C-alpha positions in Angstrom: 60.0 61.3 42.4 57.5 60.0 44.9 54.7 62.3 46.1 52.8 61.8 49.3 49.3 63.0 49.7 46.7 63.0 52.5 43.0 62.6 52.4 41.2 64.6 55.2 38.1 63.8 57.2 36.0 66.7 55.8 32.3 66.9 55.1 30.5 68.4 52.1 31.5 68.8 48.5 35.0 70.1 49.0 38.4 69.0 47.9 39.5 66.6 50.7 43.0 65.8 49.3 46.2 67.6 50.3 49.8 67.3 49.1 52.3 66.7 51.9 55.7 66.4 50.2 57.7 64.9 47.4 60.9 62.9 47.8 63.4 61.0 45.8 63.7 58.5 48.6 61.9 55.1 48.6 58.7 55.4 50.6 57.5 51.8 49.9 59.4 49.0 48.2 58.7 48.1 44.6 55.7 45.9 43.9 57.9 43.0 43.0 59.7 43.2 46.3 56.5 43.4 48.3 54.2 40.9 46.5 55.3 37.3 46.1 52.1 36.2 44.3 48.5 37.4 43.8 45.1 35.6 43.9 41.6 36.9 42.9 39.7 37.9 46.0 37.0 35.5 47.1 34.9 36.0 50.3 36.3 34.0 53.1 39.5 33.1 51.3 42.8 33.0 53.3 46.0 34.2 51.8 49.5 32.8 52.3 52.5 35.0 53.6 53.6 37.3 50.8 50.4 36.6 48.9 48.0 39.5 48.1 44.4 39.6 47.0 43.5 41.4 43.8 40.3 43.0 42.6 39.8 44.0 39.0 37.7 46.8 37.5 37.7 48.6 40.8 36.9 52.0 39.3 33.4 50.6 38.5 32.7 49.7 42.2 30.7 51.8 44.6 33.8 51.9 46.8 36.0 53.5 44.1 37.8 56.7 45.0 37.6 59.7 42.6 41.4 59.7 42.4 41.1 56.4 40.5 40.0 58.5 37.5 42.7 59.1 35.0 41.6 62.7 34.9 42.5 63.6 38.4 45.4 66.1 38.7 47.5 66.4 41.9 48.4 69.9 40.9 44.9 70.8 42.0 45.7 69.7 45.6 46.5 72.4 48.2 49.4 71.8 50.5 48.5 70.3 53.9 48.2 73.0 56.5 49.5 72.4 60.1 46.0 72.8 61.6 44.8 70.0 59.2 47.2 67.4 60.5 44.7 65.9 63.0 42.1 65.5 60.2 44.2 63.1 58.1 42.1 60.0 57.2 44.7 58.1 55.1 47.8 58.6 53.1 48.6 57.6 49.5 51.8 57.7 47.7 51.9 58.3 43.9 54.7 56.4 42.2 54.2 56.7 38.4 50.9 55.1 37.6 50.7 53.4 41.0 48.9 54.6 44.1 49.9 53.0 47.4 47.6 53.5 50.4 48.2 53.5 54.2 45.3 53.8 56.7 45.8 56.3 59.5 43.9 55.9 62.7 43.1 58.8 65.0 45.3 57.3 67.7 48.3 57.6 65.4 47.7 61.3 65.1 47.8 62.1 68.8 50.4 64.5 70.2 53.2 62.6 71.8 56.5 63.2 73.6 59.6 62.4 71.5 63.3 62.3 71.5 64.6 63.2 68.0 67.9 62.1 66.5 68.7 65.5 65.0 72.1 66.0 63.3 74.9 65.2 65.7 72.7 65.4 68.8 69.2 64.8 70.1 66.2 66.9 70.8 63.4 66.4 73.3 59.9 67.7 72.3 57.0 67.5 74.7 54.3 67.7 71.9 55.1 66.3 68.5 52.9 65.3 65.6 54.3 62.4 63.5 53.2 59.7 61.1 55.0 56.4 61.0 55.2 54.9 57.5 54.6 51.2 57.6 57.0 48.7 55.9 54.2 47.7 53.6 51.1 49.7 52.3 47.6 48.5 53.1 46.6 48.6 49.4 48.2 49.1 46.0 46.2 50.4 43.0 47.5 50.2 39.4 45.9 52.8 37.2 47.0 51.0 34.0 44.9 47.9 34.6 42.4 49.2 37.2 43.4 46.6 39.7 43.6 46.9 43.5 45.9 44.7 45.6 45.5 44.2 49.4 46.4 41.7 52.1 43.4 42.1 54.5 40.0 43.5 53.6 39.5 44.7 57.2 42.5 47.1 56.9 41.2 49.0 53.9 37.4 49.3 54.7 38.0 52.8 56.1 39.8 53.9 52.9 37.4 52.4 50.4 33.9 52.9 51.9 31.6 50.1 51.1 34.2 47.6 50.0 33.3 45.5 53.0 30.0 44.7 51.3 31.9 42.2 49.2 32.0 40.1 52.3 29.4 41.5 54.6 27.5 40.2 57.6 23.8 39.2 57.1 21.5 41.7 58.9 19.3 40.5 61.8 16.4 40.4 59.4 18.3 38.4 56.8 19.6 36.0 59.5 16.2 35.4 60.8 14.8 34.9 57.4 17.4 32.3 56.5 16.8 30.4 59.7 13.1 30.2 58.7 13.9 28.6 55.4 11.8 25.6 54.6 14.8 23.3 54.5 15.8 24.1 58.1 14.3 22.6 61.3 15.3 25.1 63.9 16.0 24.1 67.5 13.7 25.7 70.1 16.5 27.6 71.9 18.5 28.7 68.9 17.4 32.0 67.3 18.9 34.7 65.1 20.2 36.4 68.2 22.5 33.5 68.8 24.2 33.6 65.4 27.7 35.0 65.7 29.6 37.1 63.2 31.4 34.3 61.3 28.1 32.5 60.5 26.4 35.8 59.7 29.0 36.3 57.0 28.5 32.8 55.7 24.7 33.3 55.7 25.1 36.4 53.5 27.1 34.3 51.0 24.9 31.2 51.2 21.7 33.2 50.7 23.1 34.6 47.5 24.3 31.2 46.4 20.9 29.6 46.9 19.0 32.4 45.2 21.1 31.8 42.0 20.5 28.0 42.0 18.1 26.3 39.6 15.7 24.0 41.5 17.5 20.8 40.4 20.9 22.2 41.4 19.4 23.2 44.8 18.1 19.6 45.3 21.5 18.3 44.4 23.2 20.5 46.9 20.9 19.4 49.7 21.5 15.7 48.7 25.3 16.4 48.8 25.0 18.0 52.3 23.0 15.0 53.6 25.6 12.6 52.3 28.5 14.4 54.1 26.4 15.4 57.2 23.9 12.7 57.8 23.5 13.7 61.4 21.9 17.0 60.2 19.1 15.3 58.2 15.6 14.9 59.7 13.0 12.3 58.7 11.2 14.9 56.6 14.5 15.8 54.7 15.2 19.0 56.5 18.4 20.0 58.3 18.2 20.1 62.1 20.0 23.3 63.3 20.3 23.9 67.0 23.7 25.6 67.4 26.5 27.4 65.7 28.5 24.2 64.7 25.5 22.7 62.9 24.7 25.9 61.1 28.3 26.2 60.0 28.2 22.7 58.5 25.0 23.6 56.6 26.5 26.8 55.3 29.8 25.1 54.3 27.7 22.5 52.4 25.8 25.2 50.5 29.1 26.5 49.3 30.2 23.0 48.4 33.2 22.9 50.7 33.0 19.2 51.5 35.3 16.9 49.5 36.9 13.5 49.6 40.6 12.9 48.8 41.4 10.9 45.7 44.0 8.9 47.7 43.0 7.7 51.1 39.3 8.5 50.6 39.4 11.0 53.5 36.5 13.4 53.9 37.6 17.0 54.4 36.2 20.5 54.7 37.8 23.3 52.7 38.2 26.2 55.2 39.2 28.6 52.5 38.2 28.5 48.8 39.9 30.3 45.9 38.5 30.1 42.3 40.9 28.1 40.1 41.4 28.0 36.4 
């Protein structure tokens, strides 16, 4: 038996969950049919078709939902009232110890005209509420091992509030502070206001990486960047940054994304990095 629940957009300390229905029909395919392989989530990593990211120990995260608790009981949920339909935030399907989530945008809850296939005939309705169940959920949570699986972080940020902080953008203040680092020689016309979203995300990662480096490791990283990007080096051993492309190379270097192939001795940049081993 599969049970479908809705979380409502409500404020205050009230029960925001409602039960919609139970069915013996398959709502989503089995995990094995949906997920070809899984990889640990890493900021900036790119997944292959059929590949899902995984996050472990998610109940300990600030973004965890209260329904991740083994103590929650769906018998405490009231049935969804008709007047609450427009307040639906997201759906989740409970299949055994697995919760499967689908994000619901406000646009999907608008009243629309429909022709229904009803029995042996058809019906026209000028105002109809409906929710289309996608072929795949946006996220899958296993209660047994406290693990969350998803394909795109952007598609689940409205469900798990704060999960985007795993791969967030640097703020204006953080961006300006990074550009003022003593290892950067900034061009006169390039400021924090010129830094686009992609590089702001890389700055947030690079700032954390640098803060965790020992002084010797930091010097080694800067030497490594200079060897792969000699055009960035200045006579006083700083990195000349006057545009987005130069900043991106510096940030890639801090994350050690430059490498040389064993055969062919070709220098490359890893556009996506996944921890291995």
